[in-house]
SEMAR-474247 format. One record per residue (C-alpha): x, y, z; chain; residue number from 1. Coordinates in Angstrom, 3 decimals. Layout:
# SEMAR-474247
<kedo <X, Y, Z>, 'A', NUM>
...
***
This chain:
# SEMAR-474247
<kedo <21.266, 1.241, 18.971>, 'A', 1>
<kedo <19.703, -2.101, 18.051>, 'A', 2>
<kedo <16.261, -0.880, 19.128>, 'A', 3>
<kedo <16.630, 2.267, 16.995>, 'A', 4>
<kedo <17.656, 0.150, 14.033>, 'A', 5>
<kedo <14.640, -2.116, 14.557>, 'A', 6>
<kedo <12.337, 0.918, 14.766>, 'A', 7>
<kedo <13.777, 2.283, 11.524>, 'A', 8>
<kedo <13.303, -1.024, 9.722>, 'A', 9>
<kedo <9.762, -1.323, 11.082>, 'A', 10>
<kedo <8.975, 2.259, 10.068>, 'A', 11>
<kedo <10.204, 1.732, 6.520>, 'A', 12>
<kedo <8.365, -1.593, 6.313>, 'A', 13>
<kedo <5.138, -0.059, 7.645>, 'A', 14>
<kedo <5.313, 2.795, 5.147>, 'A', 15>
<kedo <6.422, 0.463, 2.379>, 'A', 16>
<kedo <3.231, -1.583, 2.746>, 'A', 17>
<kedo <1.343, 1.361, 1.244>, 'A', 18>
<kedo <3.897, 2.980, -1.096>, 'A', 19>
<kedo <2.899, 1.231, -4.262>, 'A', 20>
<kedo <2.085, 2.494, -7.732>, 'A', 21>
<kedo <-1.150, 4.202, -6.721>, 'A', 22>
<kedo <0.308, 6.103, -3.761>, 'A', 23>
<kedo <3.662, 7.256, -5.139>, 'A', 24>
<kedo <2.377, 7.991, -8.643>, 'A', 25>
<kedo <-0.302, 10.331, -7.274>, 'A', 26>
<kedo <-3.175, 8.442, -8.911>, 'A', 27>
<kedo <-4.477, 6.985, -5.653>, 'A', 28>
<kedo <-3.972, 10.179, -3.635>, 'A', 29>
<kedo <-5.835, 12.228, -6.213>, 'A', 30>
<kedo <-8.842, 9.911, -6.338>, 'A', 31>
<kedo <-9.154, 9.704, -2.546>, 'A', 32>
<kedo <-8.055, 13.219, -1.520>, 'A', 33>
<kedo <-6.955, 15.604, -4.266>, 'A', 34>
<kedo <-10.270, 15.830, -6.067>, 'A', 35>
<kedo <-11.929, 17.175, -2.908>, 'A', 36>
<kedo <-9.781, 20.314, -2.991>, 'A', 37>
<kedo <-9.024, 21.871, 0.414>, 'A', 38>
<kedo <-11.190, 19.311, 2.202>, 'A', 39>
<kedo <-8.957, 16.619, 0.768>, 'A', 40>
<kedo <-6.092, 17.856, 2.944>, 'A', 41>
<kedo <-8.224, 17.434, 6.067>, 'A', 42>
<kedo <-9.020, 13.963, 4.818>, 'A', 43>
<kedo <-5.307, 13.282, 4.492>, 'A', 44>
<kedo <-4.697, 14.353, 8.101>, 'A', 45>
<kedo <-7.564, 12.140, 9.270>, 'A', 46>
<kedo <-6.096, 9.216, 7.341>, 'A', 47>
<kedo <-2.665, 9.658, 8.951>, 'A', 48>
<kedo <-4.190, 9.773, 12.441>, 'A', 49>
<kedo <-6.053, 6.528, 11.728>, 'A', 50>
<kedo <-2.902, 4.939, 10.299>, 'A', 51>
<kedo <-1.075, 5.763, 13.536>, 'A', 52>
<kedo <-3.836, 4.485, 15.814>, 'A', 53>
<kedo <-4.613, 1.234, 14.021>, 'A', 54>
<kedo <-0.987, 0.533, 13.132>, 'A', 55>
<kedo <0.023, 0.571, 16.793>, 'A', 56>
<kedo <-3.109, -1.363, 17.752>, 'A', 57>
<kedo <-2.386, -4.090, 15.191>, 'A', 58>
<kedo <1.280, -4.590, 16.068>, 'A', 59>
<kedo <0.639, -4.509, 19.813>, 'A', 60>
<kedo <-2.106, -7.106, 19.368>, 'A', 61>
<kedo <0.320, -9.323, 17.453>, 'A', 62>
<kedo <2.908, -8.835, 20.204>, 'A', 63>
<kedo <0.520, -9.691, 23.013>, 'A', 64>
<kedo <-1.106, -12.722, 21.390>, 'A', 65>
<kedo <1.673, -14.098, 19.181>, 'A', 66>
<kedo <-0.914, -14.617, 16.413>, 'A', 67>
<kedo <0.431, -14.213, 12.882>, 'A', 68>
<kedo <-2.686, -15.085, 10.850>, 'A', 69>
<kedo <-5.016, -12.331, 9.638>, 'A', 70>
<kedo <-8.262, -14.244, 10.096>, 'A', 71>
<kedo <-7.459, -15.148, 13.720>, 'A', 72>
<kedo <-6.448, -11.571, 14.535>, 'A', 73>
<kedo <-9.730, -10.197, 13.193>, 'A', 74>
<kedo <-12.015, -12.973, 14.521>, 'A', 75>
<kedo <-10.911, -13.812, 18.073>, 'A', 76>
<kedo <-13.283, -16.714, 18.727>, 'A', 77>
<kedo <-13.258, -20.026, 16.891>, 'A', 78>
<kedo <-15.742, -19.184, 14.141>, 'A', 79>
<kedo <-14.694, -21.180, 11.042>, 'A', 80>
<kedo <-17.168, -19.506, 8.686>, 'A', 81>
<kedo <-16.263, -15.945, 9.685>, 'A', 82>
<kedo <-12.558, -16.726, 9.697>, 'A', 83>
<kedo <-12.927, -18.290, 6.274>, 'A', 84>
<kedo <-14.570, -15.130, 4.944>, 'A', 85>
<kedo <-11.855, -12.930, 6.452>, 'A', 86>
<kedo <-9.135, -15.178, 5.078>, 'A', 87>
<kedo <-10.675, -15.095, 1.610>, 'A', 88>
<kedo <-10.990, -11.300, 1.684>, 'A', 89>
<kedo <-7.398, -10.963, 2.885>, 'A', 90>
<kedo <-6.065, -13.048, 0.008>, 'A', 91>
<kedo <-8.369, -11.222, -2.419>, 'A', 92>
<kedo <-7.117, -7.818, -1.212>, 'A', 93>
<kedo <-3.466, -8.841, -1.444>, 'A', 94>
<kedo <-3.983, -10.331, -4.871>, 'A', 95>
<kedo <-5.832, -7.194, -6.004>, 'A', 96>
<kedo <-2.947, -4.968, -4.918>, 'A', 97>
<kedo <-0.448, -7.235, -6.681>, 'A', 98>
<kedo <-2.525, -6.971, -9.863>, 'A', 99>
<kedo <-2.722, -3.172, -9.585>, 'A', 100>
<kedo <1.052, -2.938, -9.131>, 'A', 101>
<kedo <1.561, -5.119, -12.212>, 'A', 102>
<kedo <-0.758, -2.866, -14.209>, 'A', 103>
<kedo <1.177, 0.133, -12.880>, 'A', 104>
<kedo <4.473, -1.299, -14.109>, 'A', 105>
<kedo <2.961, -1.847, -17.533>, 'A', 106>
<kedo <1.741, 1.761, -17.573>, 'A', 107>
<kedo <5.164, 2.971, -16.386>, 'A', 108>
<kedo <7.147, 1.323, -19.177>, 'A', 109>
<kedo <4.550, 2.246, -21.778>, 'A', 110>
<kedo <4.588, 5.896, -20.664>, 'A', 111>
<kedo <8.400, 6.029, -20.607>, 'A', 112>
<kedo <9.502, 3.949, -23.563>, 'A', 113>
<kedo <6.353, 3.099, -25.498>, 'A', 114>
<kedo <6.837, -0.592, -24.702>, 'A', 115>
<kedo <3.964, -3.046, -24.559>, 'A', 116>
<kedo <2.229, -2.716, -21.194>, 'A', 117>
<kedo <1.003, -6.301, -21.532>, 'A', 118>
<kedo <4.420, -7.931, -21.773>, 'A', 119>
<kedo <6.053, -5.621, -19.220>, 'A', 120>
<kedo <3.378, -6.541, -16.671>, 'A', 121>
<kedo <3.944, -10.231, -17.376>, 'A', 122>
<kedo <7.712, -10.025, -16.850>, 'A', 123>
<kedo <7.193, -8.024, -13.656>, 'A', 124>
<kedo <4.789, -10.626, -12.228>, 'A', 125>
<kedo <7.267, -13.388, -12.982>, 'A', 126>
<kedo <10.144, -11.535, -11.263>, 'A', 127>
<kedo <8.056, -10.919, -8.138>, 'A', 128>
<kedo <7.003, -14.561, -7.934>, 'A', 129>
<kedo <10.610, -15.758, -8.137>, 'A', 130>
<kedo <11.985, -13.317, -5.546>, 'A', 131>
<kedo <9.089, -13.936, -3.145>, 'A', 132>
<kedo <10.806, -17.204, -2.263>, 'A', 133>
<kedo <13.216, -15.138, -0.094>, 'A', 134>
<kedo <10.351, -14.558, 2.367>, 'A', 135>
<kedo <9.961, -11.838, 5.015>, 'A', 136>
<kedo <13.676, -11.026, 5.303>, 'A', 137>
<kedo <13.906, -10.189, 1.622>, 'A', 138>
<kedo <10.780, -8.041, 1.828>, 'A', 139>
<kedo <12.136, -5.927, 4.715>, 'A', 140>
<kedo <15.489, -5.518, 2.954>, 'A', 141>
<kedo <13.748, -4.141, -0.143>, 'A', 142>
<kedo <11.684, -1.674, 1.896>, 'A', 143>
<kedo <14.703, -0.486, 3.918>, 'A', 144>
<kedo <16.551, 0.324, 0.694>, 'A', 145>
<kedo <13.737, 1.808, -1.391>, 'A', 146>
<kedo <11.544, 3.791, 1.036>, 'A', 147>
<kedo <14.162, 6.378, 2.185>, 'A', 148>
<kedo <15.044, 7.118, -1.441>, 'A', 149>
<kedo <11.378, 7.450, -2.347>, 'A', 150>
<kedo <10.858, 10.017, 0.418>, 'A', 151>
<kedo <13.837, 12.140, -0.607>, 'A', 152>
<kedo <13.063, 12.024, -4.317>, 'A', 153>
<kedo <9.312, 12.670, -4.083>, 'A', 154>
<kedo <9.731, 15.580, -1.652>, 'A', 155>
<kedo <12.459, 17.187, -3.798>, 'A', 156>
<kedo <10.383, 16.877, -6.963>, 'A', 157>
<kedo <7.384, 18.381, -5.172>, 'A', 158>
<kedo <9.465, 21.338, -3.935>, 'A', 159>
<kedo <11.050, 21.926, -7.362>, 'A', 160>
<kedo <7.679, 21.789, -9.113>, 'A', 161>
<kedo <6.033, 24.177, -6.672>, 'A', 162>
<kedo <8.957, 26.630, -6.915>, 'A', 163>
<kedo <8.882, 26.599, -10.709>, 'A', 164>
<kedo <5.148, 26.827, -11.263>, 'A', 165>
<kedo <3.875, 28.229, -7.989>, 'A', 166>
<kedo <0.944, 26.863, -6.051>, 'A', 167>
<kedo <-2.743, 27.451, -6.524>, 'A', 168>
<kedo <-5.817, 25.853, -5.067>, 'A', 169>
<kedo <-7.589, 23.609, -7.534>, 'A', 170>
<kedo <-11.355, 23.750, -7.580>, 'A', 171>
<kedo <-13.108, 20.859, -5.888>, 'A', 172>
<kedo <-14.322, 18.307, -8.393>, 'A', 173>
<kedo <-17.915, 17.047, -8.236>, 'A', 174>
<kedo <-17.967, 14.346, -5.586>, 'A', 175>
<kedo <-20.291, 12.303, -7.786>, 'A', 176>
<kedo <-17.258, 11.623, -9.998>, 'A', 177>
<kedo <-16.886, 8.428, -7.977>, 'A', 178>
<kedo <-20.102, 7.235, -6.303>, 'A', 179>
<kedo <-18.079, 4.986, -3.988>, 'A', 180>
<kedo <-16.331, 8.037, -2.464>, 'A', 181>
<kedo <-19.047, 10.613, -1.905>, 'A', 182>
<kedo <-17.167, 12.932, 0.492>, 'A', 183>
<kedo <-13.703, 13.422, 1.971>, 'A', 184>
<kedo <-14.516, 11.676, 5.278>, 'A', 185>
<kedo <-15.773, 8.533, 3.550>, 'A', 186>
<kedo <-12.785, 8.667, 1.204>, 'A', 187>
<kedo <-10.279, 8.963, 4.075>, 'A', 188>
<kedo <-11.837, 6.115, 6.056>, 'A', 189>
<kedo <-12.040, 3.920, 2.962>, 'A', 190>
<kedo <-8.400, 4.708, 2.132>, 'A', 191>
<kedo <-7.251, 3.664, 5.601>, 'A', 192>
<kedo <-9.435, 0.581, 5.915>, 'A', 193>
<kedo <-8.375, -1.111, 2.684>, 'A', 194>
<kedo <-4.704, -0.213, 3.199>, 'A', 195>
<kedo <-4.630, -1.477, 6.780>, 'A', 196>
<kedo <-6.634, -4.619, 6.152>, 'A', 197>
<kedo <-4.381, -5.614, 3.282>, 'A', 198>
<kedo <-1.342, -4.935, 5.485>, 'A', 199>
<kedo <-2.430, -7.297, 8.307>, 'A', 200>
<kedo <-1.046, -10.324, 6.511>, 'A', 201>
<kedo <2.136, -8.413, 5.639>, 'A', 202>
<kedo <2.817, -7.081, 9.142>, 'A', 203>
<kedo <1.807, -10.183, 11.108>, 'A', 204>
<kedo <5.024, -12.168, 10.376>, 'A', 205>
<kedo <7.018, -9.006, 11.153>, 'A', 206>
<kedo <5.154, -8.185, 14.370>, 'A', 207>
<kedo <5.832, -11.539, 16.027>, 'A', 208>
<kedo <9.570, -10.795, 15.795>, 'A', 209>
<kedo <9.306, -7.466, 17.668>, 'A', 210>
<kedo <9.780, -7.641, 21.425>, 'A', 211>
<kedo <9.705, -3.993, 22.535>, 'A', 212>
<kedo <6.577, -1.852, 22.818>, 'A', 213>
<kedo <8.743, 1.226, 22.270>, 'A', 214>
<kedo <9.884, -0.172, 18.914>, 'A', 215>
<kedo <6.259, -0.478, 17.825>, 'A', 216>
<kedo <5.429, 3.114, 18.768>, 'A', 217>
<kedo <8.552, 4.605, 17.192>, 'A', 218>
<kedo <8.327, 2.436, 14.093>, 'A', 219>
<kedo <4.675, 3.185, 13.326>, 'A', 220>
<kedo <5.177, 6.896, 14.069>, 'A', 221>
<kedo <8.131, 7.008, 11.677>, 'A', 222>
<kedo <6.105, 5.180, 9.048>, 'A', 223>
<kedo <3.275, 7.708, 9.342>, 'A', 224>
<kedo <5.717, 10.632, 9.065>, 'A', 225>
<kedo <7.114, 9.082, 5.880>, 'A', 226>
<kedo <3.629, 8.548, 4.443>, 'A', 227>
<kedo <2.560, 12.110, 5.265>, 'A', 228>
<kedo <5.748, 13.669, 3.870>, 'A', 229>
<kedo <5.216, 11.971, 0.520>, 'A', 230>
<kedo <1.437, 12.446, 0.429>, 'A', 231>
<kedo <1.423, 16.139, 1.356>, 'A', 232>
<kedo <3.985, 16.985, -1.331>, 'A', 233>
<kedo <2.072, 15.035, -3.973>, 'A', 234>
<kedo <-1.223, 16.572, -2.820>, 'A', 235>
<kedo <0.098, 20.123, -3.252>, 'A', 236>
<kedo <1.571, 19.334, -6.661>, 'A', 237>
<kedo <-1.679, 17.771, -7.859>, 'A', 238>
<kedo <-3.563, 20.874, -6.719>, 'A', 239>
<kedo <-1.104, 23.118, -8.560>, 'A', 240>
<kedo <-1.104, 21.008, -11.728>, 'A', 241>
<kedo <-4.404, 19.102, -11.954>, 'A', 242>
<kedo <-3.823, 18.532, -15.686>, 'A', 243>
<kedo <-1.217, 15.905, -14.760>, 'A', 244>
<kedo <-4.005, 13.738, -13.368>, 'A', 245>
<kedo <-4.969, 12.805, -16.920>, 'A', 246>
<kedo <-1.759, 10.742, -17.102>, 'A', 247>
<kedo <-1.813, 7.145, -15.773>, 'A', 248>
<kedo <1.158, 8.055, -13.518>, 'A', 249>
<kedo <0.697, 11.780, -12.709>, 'A', 250>
<kedo <3.827, 12.338, -10.600>, 'A', 251>
<kedo <6.009, 10.770, -13.273>, 'A', 252>
<kedo <4.703, 13.366, -15.724>, 'A', 253>
<kedo <5.403, 16.096, -13.153>, 'A', 254>
<kedo <8.937, 14.761, -12.631>, 'A', 255>
<kedo <9.474, 15.014, -16.391>, 'A', 256>
<kedo <8.702, 18.735, -16.197>, 'A', 257>
<kedo <11.434, 19.124, -13.563>, 'A', 258>
<kedo <14.050, 17.593, -15.879>, 'A', 259>
<kedo <14.951, 14.416, -17.704>, 'A', 260>
<kedo <17.203, 13.264, -14.852>, 'A', 261>
<kedo <14.391, 13.581, -12.320>, 'A', 262>
<kedo <12.077, 11.772, -14.722>, 'A', 263>
<kedo <14.221, 8.654, -14.891>, 'A', 264>
<kedo <15.161, 8.809, -11.202>, 'A', 265>
<kedo <11.522, 8.927, -10.136>, 'A', 266>
<kedo <10.667, 6.164, -12.580>, 'A', 267>
<kedo <13.303, 3.866, -11.068>, 'A', 268>
<kedo <12.147, 4.593, -7.521>, 'A', 269>
<kedo <8.511, 4.200, -8.533>, 'A', 270>
<kedo <9.378, 0.807, -9.958>, 'A', 271>
<kedo <11.148, -0.052, -6.693>, 'A', 272>
<kedo <8.101, 0.962, -4.667>, 'A', 273>
<kedo <5.789, -1.111, -6.834>, 'A', 274>
<kedo <8.127, -4.057, -6.623>, 'A', 275>
<kedo <8.350, -3.840, -2.827>, 'A', 276>
<kedo <4.580, -3.637, -2.434>, 'A', 277>
<kedo <4.011, -6.530, -4.833>, 'A', 278>
<kedo <6.646, -8.615, -3.095>, 'A', 279>
<kedo <5.083, -7.988, 0.316>, 'A', 280>
<kedo <1.630, -8.973, -0.973>, 'A', 281>
<kedo <2.856, -12.212, -2.532>, 'A', 282>
<kedo <4.912, -13.122, 0.564>, 'A', 283>
<kedo <1.854, -12.484, 2.765>, 'A', 284>
<kedo <-0.384, -14.572, 0.494>, 'A', 285>
<kedo <2.073, -17.446, 0.547>, 'A', 286>
<kedo <2.511, -17.199, 4.325>, 'A', 287>
<kedo <-1.245, -17.347, 4.904>, 'A', 288>
<kedo <-2.099, -20.023, 2.327>, 'A', 289>
<kedo <0.802, -22.341, 3.134>, 'A', 290>
<kedo <0.029, -22.160, 6.864>, 'A', 291>
<kedo <-3.684, -22.731, 6.333>, 'A', 292>
<kedo <-3.273, -25.347, 3.596>, 'A', 293>
<kedo <0.046, -27.182, 4.150>, 'A', 294>
<kedo <-0.421, -29.312, 1.037>, 'A', 295>
<kedo <-0.043, -26.221, -1.137>, 'A', 296>
<kedo <3.492, -25.711, 0.173>, 'A', 297>
<kedo <4.526, -28.925, -1.530>, 'A', 298>
<kedo <2.958, -27.909, -4.820>, 'A', 299>
<kedo <4.826, -24.679, -5.514>, 'A', 300>
<kedo <5.782, -25.775, -9.056>, 'A', 301>
<kedo <2.041, -25.541, -9.794>, 'A', 302>
<kedo <0.832, -22.746, -7.490>, 'A', 303>
<kedo <3.542, -20.209, -8.394>, 'A', 304>
<kedo <2.953, -20.311, -12.190>, 'A', 305>
<kedo <-0.823, -20.330, -11.636>, 'A', 306>
<kedo <-0.643, -17.190, -9.477>, 'A', 307>
<kedo <1.672, -15.510, -11.990>, 'A', 308>
<kedo <-0.627, -16.193, -14.937>, 'A', 309>
<kedo <-3.791, -15.122, -13.104>, 'A', 310>
<kedo <-2.235, -11.861, -11.866>, 'A', 311>
<kedo <-0.891, -11.072, -15.323>, 'A', 312>
<kedo <-4.245, -11.590, -17.023>, 'A', 313>
<kedo <-6.104, -9.500, -14.427>, 'A', 314>
<kedo <-3.577, -6.645, -14.782>, 'A', 315>
<kedo <-4.718, -6.169, -18.393>, 'A', 316>
<kedo <-7.833, -4.349, -17.119>, 'A', 317>
<kedo <-5.790, -1.137, -16.769>, 'A', 318>
<kedo <-4.146, 0.778, -13.917>, 'A', 319>
<kedo <-6.420, 3.787, -13.409>, 'A', 320>
<kedo <-9.597, 1.730, -13.709>, 'A', 321>
<kedo <-8.381, -0.769, -11.099>, 'A', 322>
<kedo <-7.369, 1.944, -8.598>, 'A', 323>
<kedo <-10.723, 3.710, -8.863>, 'A', 324>
<kedo <-12.810, 0.551, -8.493>, 'A', 325>
<kedo <-10.980, -2.158, -6.520>, 'A', 326>
<kedo <-9.629, 0.063, -3.729>, 'A', 327>
<kedo <-12.942, 1.705, -2.707>, 'A', 328>
<kedo <-14.762, -1.660, -2.683>, 'A', 329>
<kedo <-11.992, -3.178, -0.573>, 'A', 330>
<kedo <-12.205, -0.163, 1.711>, 'A', 331>
<kedo <-15.817, -0.834, 2.640>, 'A', 332>
<kedo <-15.056, -4.490, 3.370>, 'A', 333>
<kedo <-11.891, -3.640, 5.300>, 'A', 334>
<kedo <-13.807, -1.394, 7.708>, 'A', 335>
<kedo <-15.414, -4.456, 9.291>, 'A', 336>
<kedo <-11.981, -6.026, 9.733>, 'A', 337>
<kedo <-10.707, -2.962, 11.601>, 'A', 338>
<kedo <-13.694, -3.177, 13.937>, 'A', 339>
<kedo <-12.783, -6.818, 14.574>, 'A', 340>
<kedo <-9.180, -5.868, 15.366>, 'A', 341>
<kedo <-10.319, -3.161, 17.779>, 'A', 342>
<kedo <-12.697, -5.546, 19.532>, 'A', 343>
<kedo <-9.986, -8.219, 19.837>, 'A', 344>
<kedo <-7.536, -5.686, 21.300>, 'A', 345>
<kedo <-10.066, -4.453, 23.862>, 'A', 346>
<kedo <-10.850, -8.018, 24.950>, 'A', 347>
<kedo <-7.147, -8.805, 25.365>, 'A', 348>
<kedo <-6.743, -5.649, 27.441>, 'A', 349>
<kedo <-9.741, -6.562, 29.625>, 'A', 350>
<kedo <-8.306, -10.029, 30.321>, 'A', 351>
<kedo <-4.984, -8.690, 31.635>, 'A', 352>
***
């Protein structure tokens, strides 16, 4: 029973690493998959297969080595320069996701209530910074509570929308719409690489606490099932109603068509997903930076407000613009990190 519970918590945590504003709102899934039409669905399947493979590889590597630092997991040998680059990119990725979530919260409250996106993003950043002090335990508790509800709600809204309006295949958009994502294969690989690289720092403190190989397999498999259940429903809805893509949060607009109750329910769960993702990114950043630079741990009264202010200011660039630019760039960089993880895992296997 305890192993099943651990696998469930790991599965929800693994899925929760990726269920932020871009994923659950449909904005991210449209830009990486939906705009390619039918080929986008094959890209989605490819992405899930890669999530399963590299998720198990990452957690098993953490189990076998006991390493909980992203730069050391990616660069096995003592190469200070390379590890420094990886560490910088890891923090940059995590910070970028935090900023995108903050922008998403601003867009959410502006779309729902007409409130100032600027001030809503600022309050959100402050709340995340305060609650990040609870560490890894608090992060897993948030994911375990929010992710199951997100799955149920998003799938139900997708089913209701498709039953009411029917389904039709949207025409494939010109792939030149985003020069960073020229075809569905590149888009799928980029989607996986930036998501997984940013999750290394989040999953490393969790992975060192897992003792069973079976827990890793079951947990990652469950996480991938959750991700696919949400993504496939959103993909079909976006194909049936491509006009919703013009909204900053497409699935929230779709939920509004299903009824006012669904609108507010999805908004609350979307906020929970964004909060969980932001919290995990900030916890991972703190874990990495405080371990690498112990002096920073004693200067939290300065570092916490500085991080809050910087994230808030960067979030003012806008949600859709950040998703379409930051994520693809991070995807290209993250691909090299996944190669490093694979190489490290093969070397560990060869030494056994």
